[in-house]
C-alpha positions in Angstrom: -59.3 126.8 -123.3 -62.3 129.2 -123.9 -62.6 131.2 -127.1 -62.2 134.6 -125.4 -59.0 133.5 -123.7 -57.6 132.2 -127.0 -58.5 135.4 -128.9 -56.8 137.5 -126.2 -53.6 135.4 -126.4 -53.7 135.5 -130.2 -54.1 139.3 -130.2 -51.1 139.7 -127.9 -49.0 137.4 -130.2 -49.9 139.5 -133.2 -49.0 142.7 -131.3 -45.6 141.3 -130.3 -44.9 140.0 -133.8 -45.6 143.5 -135.2 -43.1 145.0 -132.7 -40.5 142.4 -133.8 -40.8 143.3 -137.5 -43.6 140.9 -138.3 -41.8 137.9 -136.8 -42.5 135.5 -134.0 -41.0 132.2 -133.0 -42.5 128.9 -132.1 -41.0 129.3 -128.6 -42.8 132.6 -128.1 -46.1 131.0 -129.2 -45.6 128.3 -126.7 -44.9 130.8 -124.0 -48.0 132.9 -124.8 -50.2 129.8 -124.8 -48.9 128.6 -121.4 -50.8 125.6 -120.1 -53.2 125.8 -123.1 -50.7 124.4 -125.6 -51.8 124.0 -129.2 -52.0 120.6 -130.9 -50.5 120.2 -134.4 -53.8 121.0 -136.2 -54.4 124.1 -134.1 -50.8 125.3 -134.6 -51.2 124.9 -138.4 -54.2 127.1 -138.4 -52.5 129.8 -136.3 -49.5 129.8 -138.6 -51.8 130.2 -141.6 -53.5 133.1 -139.9 -50.1 134.7 -139.2 -49.1 134.3 -142.8 -52.3 136.1 -143.9 -51.0 139.0 -141.8 -47.6 138.8 -143.4 -46.1 137.5 -140.1 -43.4 134.9 -140.5 -42.6 132.2 -137.8 -39.1 131.3 -136.9 -38.6 127.6 -136.3 -41.5 126.5 -138.4 -40.9 123.0 -139.6 -41.9 121.3 -142.8 -43.9 118.2 -142.7 -42.1 114.9 -143.0 -43.5 114.4 -146.5 -42.3 117.8 -147.6 -38.9 117.0 -146.3 -38.8 113.8 -148.2 -39.8 115.6 -151.4 -37.1 118.2 -150.9 -34.6 115.3 -150.5 -35.4 114.2 -154.0 -34.3 117.6 -155.4 -30.7 117.9 -156.5 -28.8 121.0 -157.5 -30.1 122.6 -160.6 -28.1 122.6 -163.8 -27.0 126.0 -165.2 -29.0 127.6 -167.9 -27.7 127.6 -171.5 -27.3 131.0 -173.3 -30.5 130.2 -175.3 -32.4 129.5 -172.0 -31.1 132.7 -170.4 -32.4 134.6 -173.4 -35.7 132.8 -173.2 -36.0 133.6 -169.5 -35.3 137.3 -170.0 -38.0 137.6 -172.7 -40.5 135.6 -170.7 -40.0 137.6 -167.5 -40.3 140.8 -169.6 -43.7 139.6 -170.9 -44.9 139.4 -167.3 -43.9 143.0 -166.4 -47.4 144.2 -167.2 -49.0 141.9 -164.6 -50.2 143.9 -161.6 -48.7 142.6 -158.3 -50.9 141.9 -155.3 -50.5 142.1 -151.6 -51.3 139.4 -149.0 -54.8 140.8 -148.5 -55.8 140.5 -152.2 -54.3 137.0 -152.4 -56.2 135.9 -149.2 -59.5 137.2 -150.6 -58.9 135.4 -153.9 -58.3 132.2 -152.0 -61.5 132.7 -150.0 -63.4 133.3 -153.3 -62.0 129.9 -154.6 -63.2 128.3 -151.4 -66.7 129.6 -152.1 -66.5 128.1 -155.6 -66.0 131.4 -157.5 -63.8 129.9 -160.2 -63.2 133.3 -161.9 -60.7 134.0 -159.2 -58.5 131.2 -160.5 -57.3 133.4 -163.5 -56.0 136.1 -161.2 -54.3 133.6 -158.9 -52.6 131.9 -161.9 -51.5 135.3 -163.1 -50.0 136.2 -159.7 -48.3 132.8 -159.4 -46.5 132.8 -162.8 -43.2 134.3 -161.3 -43.2 131.6 -158.6 -43.6 128.9 -161.3 -40.5 130.3 -163.0 -38.5 130.1 -159.7 -39.5 126.5 -159.1 -38.8 125.5 -162.7 -35.4 127.2 -162.6 -34.6 125.5 -159.3 -35.3 122.1 -160.8 -33.7 122.7 -164.2 -32.0 119.9 -166.0 -29.6 120.4 -168.9 -31.4 118.0 -171.1 -34.8 119.6 -170.6 -35.3 123.1 -172.1 -36.3 125.6 -169.4 -39.2 126.9 -171.5 -40.7 123.5 -171.6 -40.3 123.1 -167.9 -42.0 126.4 -167.2 -45.0 125.3 -169.4 -45.2 122.0 -167.5 -45.2 124.0 -164.3 -48.0 126.3 -165.6 -50.0 123.2 -166.5 -49.5 121.8 -163.0 -50.6 125.1 -161.6 -53.8 125.1 -163.7 -54.5 121.5 -162.6 -54.2 122.5 -159.0 -56.5 125.5 -159.4 -59.1 123.2 -161.0 -58.9 120.7 -158.2 -58.6 123.4 -155.5 -58.5 121.6 -152.1 -55.6 123.4 -150.3 -54.3 121.7 -147.2 -53.2 124.5 -144.8 -51.7 127.6 -146.4 -53.0 127.9 -150.0 -49.8 129.5 -151.3 -47.6 126.7 -150.0 -50.0 124.2 -151.3 -49.9 125.6 -154.8 -46.1 125.7 -154.7 -46.1 122.0 -153.6 -48.5 121.1 -156.5 -46.3 122.8 -159.1 -43.1 121.2 -157.7 -44.7 117.8 -157.5 -45.9 118.1 -161.1 -42.5 119.1 -162.4 -40.8 116.3 -160.4 -43.1 113.8 -161.9 -42.4 115.1 -165.4 -38.7 114.9 -164.8 -39.0 111.3 -163.6 -40.9 110.4 -166.7 -38.4 112.1 -168.9 -35.5 110.4 -167.2 -37.3 107.1 -167.6 -37.8 107.8 -171.3 -34.2 108.7 -171.8 -33.1 105.5 -170.1 -35.4 103.5 -172.4 -34.0 105.3 -175.5 -30.5 104.7 -174.4 -31.3 101.0 -173.9 -32.7 100.8 -177.4 -29.7 102.4 -178.9 -27.4 100.0 -177.1 -29.5 97.1 -178.4 -29.1 98.4 -182.0 -25.4 98.7 -181.6 -25.1 95.2 -180.0 -27.1 93.6 -182.9 -25.2 95.5 -185.6 -21.9 94.5 -184.1 -22.9 90.9 -183.8 -24.2 90.6 -187.3 -21.1 92.3 -188.7 -18.8 89.9 -186.7 -20.8 86.8 -187.7 -20.8 87.9 -191.4 -17.0 88.3 -191.4 -16.6 84.8 -190.1 -18.4 83.2 -193.0 -21.3 83.3 -195.4 -23.6 81.5 -193.0 -26.8 83.5 -192.3 -28.4 83.1 -188.9 -32.1 82.9 -188.2 -33.8 85.3 -185.7 -34.1 82.4 -183.3 -30.3 81.7 -183.5 -29.5 85.4 -183.1 -31.8 85.6 -180.0 -29.8 82.8 -178.4 -26.4 84.2 -179.3 -27.3 87.8 -178.1 -29.6 86.8 -175.2 -32.4 88.9 -176.7 -36.1 88.1 -177.4 -37.0 87.3 -181.0 -39.5 90.2 -181.0 -36.8 92.6 -179.7 -34.5 91.6 -182.6 -37.3 92.0 -185.1 -38.2 95.4 -183.8 -34.5 96.5 -183.9 -34.0 95.3 -187.4 -37.2 97.1 -188.5 -35.9 100.3 -187.0 -32.5 99.9 -188.8 -34.2 98.9 -192.1 -32.5 95.5 -192.0 -35.6 93.4 -191.6 -35.4 91.9 -195.1 
């Protein structure tokens, strides 16, 4: 397909999309292209172009990797009264931030592509409300929303510093923030599991020592306790040190 033919078909698609309220479907794109069907990479570029014109595409599919990431997300926990108050105050603090249209955002992204890092500050400013939405959508009851938002902001800043968007920059930034928050949640859940395991070991050791003490005056060595409780000697020593019973 020659460039002129492609440009003509693209122009007709844009015209039809405008007539349909800035919407077009994948089926219509296929019909416009006829025999000159787009491969996956070409279609991705066309969809990015449409998005820059505020044209949405019905039937647009997420990549398999994105679908797998979405599968990891469970229903968000409700906010506490304290978190709702925090959210109101935080959103109020952002009311002074000037909004931007698709054209300004596109130019900012182009500036970043050229290495003009000063554009990162404005992009971060514009993206703060989206960070709030993502953090709220991933909220966990044992993780204060304000801390999640700050983690999301850190993930946003890291993405802007790296800046190598794949496809649509807006979707790429959203993906980076979501991935950063999901990784933080996984780490926190792992830490909670380790903390709970340690508490259980303390309870187990205290109960065993109490039971053995009641049965007689005999004192058991760390090695003997390790055998009785199926724990390592170092584990028992660490637990006793935490409880203050390592005398």
